[in-house]
N, C-alpha and C positions, 0 to 999 in steps of 0.2 A: 762656043763655049772655050771658053780656057784652057791649055793642054795641063791644066794641073785639075781640073775638075772634071769629074763622071756623072753620067744620068741614067738615072733607069730606062733600060729600051725597053718596056712596055709600056711606062706611062711618063717618064721625064725628066721624074723629078728629081735633082738634085741626091746622089747616094754620096759616104764619105768612100776618104779614099784606107784602103787597109796596107797593108806591108806586109809580104811573102817571102819567103826562102825557097830558093831552088840551088841548085849546086849543080858549078861549071868549072870545069877543070881541077877537080877536086878542093874549091873554096866555096864556102856558100856566098850568096850574091842576096842582094834584096832584089823585091819586084814589087813597084806600088802597084796596086791593083783595086778595083770598085769594089765597092765592100756589097754588101745588102741593101735592096729596099727598103727604108721603113714606112713608107707610106701603109696605112690597112686595109686599105682599098684597093690597093695592087695585088695581080694576080701574082707576081712575082717578088710578093713580101717574104718576112724572114720564115723561117720552119716552124712547125706549132710548137709551141714552150715542152721542151722535153723528148720531142722526136730524136736529138740527136741521142740523146740518151738508153731511150729504144735501143737502139742502131747497136749500142754496144761504146766501148769507150775510145775517145777517140785518139790518132798517134799524136804525141808529140814531137816540137821541131827534134828535141835531145833523142824519142826514139827512132824516130828517123834516123839520126843521122849516125846512132849505134845501129840500126840494123846494115849500112849502108856498110859501117867499117867491117863488121861482121863480113859481107857479102865480098870487102874486096880483100880481106885476109885469106877467105876460104879461095877466092880465085887466082891468090898469089900463090899459095899452096898447092894448088892444081894445076898451075904452070910447071913449079918446080918438079912433082910429078914426073911429066908429061916428058920436060927438058933434061931430066938425070942431075938437075944443079941444086945444092943444098943449100 
């Protein structure tokens, strides 16, 4: 298998490569990971249509970034209170 190709761990069928993001040292960096298996006979296939919606709205990258920024600001304020610096 080429280093740029991924396969389903269950059926072995090639799967797409998708990009996700994660924060490292305050910067968002891309991570290329295997996507979902699209083989309809595979037990690792994609979820049922609408299953993700039933669980509620998915947090977007922007929502995640906003939440992490709020947490960072709160931690900074908490440290200021503890050390007495303003």
